[in-house]
Structures are given as C-alpha cells and as structure tokens.
N, C-alpha and C positions, 0 to 999 in steps of 0.2 A: 312927767313924773320920773324921778331917779330912785332907784332902789340901791343902797349899799348894803351888802351882806356880809356880816363878820362870820367867818367860819373856819374850822381846821380842815375842811375838804372842799376847797374852792372848785375842784373839777365837778362836783355834783351840781353846783349852781350854774356853772358855765354850760353844762349840757342842757339844762332846762332852757336857758335864755337863747339857745341856738336853734330851737325848734318851734315848728307850727305858726300859731298867730303871734306869739310873743317875738318870734324873729322878724316877722313882718312888721311889728309895730316899732322894733327898734330901727329897721331899715327906713321907716317912714319919719323917723325922728321924733315919735310920740313917747317912747319909753327909752331910758338909759339905765345902765346898772354898773356895779363895781363889786367884783368878789374879793373880799379883803381877807387875805390869809393870816390869821391870828399868829400863826408860827413865826411870821416875818418879824414880829415885834417881841419875840423871846429875848432874853439876855445872853443865854449861854449857847455854846456851840452845838449842843443837842436839840435846841429849840424846845426846851421844856415848857408846857404849858398847863401843868397840873401838879397837885401835891396833896398829901394827906390832910383831912380836915382836923382844925383844933377840936379837942374834946373827945377824939376817936371816933370810931364808927367805920362802917364798910365804904369802900370805894374812894374815888379821888375828886377833888375840887379843881375847877380851873382857876389859875392864879390870877390875882387882881392886876398886877403889872403890865403883862402882855395885852390883856383886855382893854386896860385904860389907855395905852399907847395907840392900839388899833382903834378904839373909839374916838379918841382926839384926831386921828388921821382921817377917819371917815367924816366925822362931823365938821372938820374944817375943809372939806372937799379937796384933799391933797392927792387923791388917787386919779388914775386914767380912766376916765368915763368911756365905757363900752357902749357906742351909739351916741351920737351928739343930740341928745333929747332937746327939745325946744325949752328955752329958758336958760340953758346952761351958760350961753355967752352973757347974758344979763345978770347971772348969778342965781343960784337956787335959794332954798329957803336958808335964812340966816342962822336959824338953830333948827336942824332936821329932827323930826319926830322919832325918837328912839324907842324900839320895842324889843323886850326880851321874850323869846319864845319859852314857856315854862308851863309844866303841867299844873302848877298852883296860881296860874294867871287868870285873868277874866275870860269867860268863855267866849269864843269867837263865833260870831253869827253874821247874817247878811247885813244888818244894821251897822255892826262895827266895821265890816268891810266897806261899806259906803262912806263911813266917816274917814277911814284911813285913805281911801282913794281919792280924797279931796285934798290931801297933803301934796305939797310939790316935792317933797324928799322924804323918804323913810330909811332909817337905819335899822337893820334887823340883826339882832345878836342871836346866834345859834348856840345853844348850850350843848355839853357832852358830859359824860361821866355822871356825878351825882349833882351837877349844876355849877354854879359860879358863886364867887366870894360875894356876900351880901353888900358889902361896900361899894362894889361896881353898880348893883342895883340902885342903892341909895343916892349915889352921885350922878349917875348918867341916864337911867332908864326912866322913860316918861309913863311907860305902860307895860305891863306883864300880860301876856296873852296865852291862852290855852286853846288848842284846836280840838280838845276833846277830853272826856273823864277817863283817860287812860295815859300810860307812860310809854314814850318812844325813846329809843336809844339815839336817835338823831334828830337834833333841833333843826338841821337842814330840811327834813321831811315837813316839820311844821312851818318853817318859814316859806317853802315853796307853796305850801297850802294857801298861806295869807297872801302871798304874791300873786298866784293864780286867781284868787277871789277878787282881789282889788284891781289888777291892772287891766281887766276886762271892762271895768266901770269907767275907766279914765276916758274922757271924751275923745271919739273917733277911732278908738280901737276896735269896737263893734258896733254896728248900726243900733241906734236906740230901739228900734222896733223889735230886735232880737231879744232885748232885755226886758221888754214890757211885760210879757206874760210868763216869765220863767218862774221856777218854785221860789216862794218867799216874797214875790212882788205882790203888793197889796194883801199881805197876810195869808196867802194861799199857796198850796203847791201847784205844779204844772199839770195840765190836762194830758192825756194819752195821745200820742202821735203815731200816724201811720203813713206809709209810703207804698210805692209798687212793689209787688203786684197786688191787684185788687183782691185776690184770693190767694192765701198762703196756706198750704195743706188744706184743712177745711174751714179755715177761719177768714171770715170776710170783712173788710173795711167797713165800718158803719155807715149805713146809707145815708145820713145827714151829711157826711163829708163829701160824699159824691154828688149832692143835689145842686150845688152851685148857689144855694140860697144863703147869702152871706150872714144875715140876721140870725136865721136858724142854726147855723154853724157857731156863730158867737155865744148863743144861749146854750148850746149843747156843751161848748167847750167850759163855759163858766160852771155849768152844773157839775161837769166832771171834775173840775178843780175842787169844787166843794166837797164832792162826795169822797175824793181821795183824801183831801185834808181831814175830813171827819174820821175817816177809817184809820189813817196812818199817823197823823198829827193832831188829835183833838185839842191838844194845848194851844195850837195856834188860833183855832177857832174861838176858844175861851179867851185868849188874849186879845184878838181882834175885837171881839164883842166887848170887853172891858175898857179897851182904849178908844172905841168908837170909830175904827178906821174903816168898816164895811159900809157900803151905801145900801139903800133901801132894796134894791134887787137882790143882793147877796144875803142880806138879813131875811128876805122873804124865803128864798131857796132853804136856807139854814133851818128856818122854822118848819117847812114843810118835811125836811128830813129828819128832824128831831121832835118827837112827840112833845105836847105841851107838859111842861114840867119836867121833861126827860133831861138826860145828862148828855153832853157832847162826847162822852166816852162810849156811848152806845153805838154799835155798828149797824149799818143798814142792809 
C-alpha cells in the first residue's frame, strides 16, 4: 500500500509516518508514502496557493492550478517513495484512488476503512481555509470523505485519521487475531480489557478472566460486547439486526437483554 498525501504542511505527515507501528511497516516494505508539498507547484515566487472566492464571502479557497499540478504529479507516481513498499518495482495502481478530506464528504466508518485498505494506492488531498475549487473535485476526486460531523482547520488531521484506520488493515501490518474482536468487528464494540495487577485500588479483575476456562471467557466477552453496544451504540445493534449479520448466539443474548417488544435504545 502506498499513500500520497497532498498538503501545505508535509512536516505533519512526515512525523506520523516516522513513529510506532507505521515506521515498522515502512521498514518491512509493507507501506510506502509520499508527502507532496502543494506549495512546490505554485506559479509565483511567494508560493501562493489561495485566493478569494468568486461571489464574495469570508475566507480563502485553495487555487486550482497548484492543486491540479500536484495531483498530476502524485497520480503519475513521479515522487520519491519513502519506503520501498512491495509492488513499487512492478508499478502500483495505474489510476490511484483519490480522496478529498472534506466536512461535506461521506461519513468515514470501519466499513469504508476496509474498502480503502484494499486499494494499492491512495492519494489523499488535505484541504485548508474554506476548502478547494470545485473544479478540482469534479476532475480529480473519486470520493469526498468526512471524519465526523464537525469542522477541522486542518485536512491533515483528517487524512491521518483515514491513514491510521486503513494501514492497520493491510495484510501483515498487524496480526489478524488482534483485529478479530476489535470495536465494530461483527457489528459490536469491544469487550472490557484487564491486566496486572489483579487488584487495583479496591477493584478486582472479573473472576471469569482468572479461571482459565476458555469457553466461559469467550461467552463473557461476547456478552460484555453486546452489553456495551446496547448501552453506548444501540444504533449498531439495530443495524446488525436489520442487515442480518448477527449469529443465533448473539441474537439470543440481545433478546435476553432487551425485553420483548422493547427498544434497543433502552439501557440495562
């Protein structure tokens, strides 16, 4: 997987790719990236990348010309790939999937993260100011994505959220077992976790986790996943029931937790 991130502040992107699991994935050749500085594609000596919007109004818009040149550069693979990710020698995607991070985009969720993680190459355009010229969206953007119903001053923050949610789903970055029971897998949130010491303050680790009985632990964890999802995100329970993604065991526990004819909005 290769990420090409178009930004006015490449140092933000560079810092992220140099740390933690991401740095190891780059060293192992699983992930590659390029932080493309949009200012490098401006025409004037001041590297101007914004101007006032036609029709008036507050704020500034990012100019189409530097963006178009930066996008052509990134989409044609002309940059210097940081980390030789697998597939680079054979050529990456002929037409990289291009995403613009925007408050007016499609809501980002785990399902969309999984879809993007299956791409060989992602080009992520980080907006600033009041956004970008619509003609860039019309010509180059495959999908607009929003990381939440709020406005950020930095498209880089949104891009890093998308990167963080997707790269970990790329094969061999993280062991599959670690992903199996995370929040949103199988339509449920994650169960509560505990580690040493066995007693912290006056709070004790649940006895079942100390029992060594693997089947009882599995059942306890599943029940806790369902309880938490009912309490915190009942919409996920409703969606799972409507889409038929729950097995008989999960449905049975849900029916025990929610009275007959009750609403999954009810807390237990």
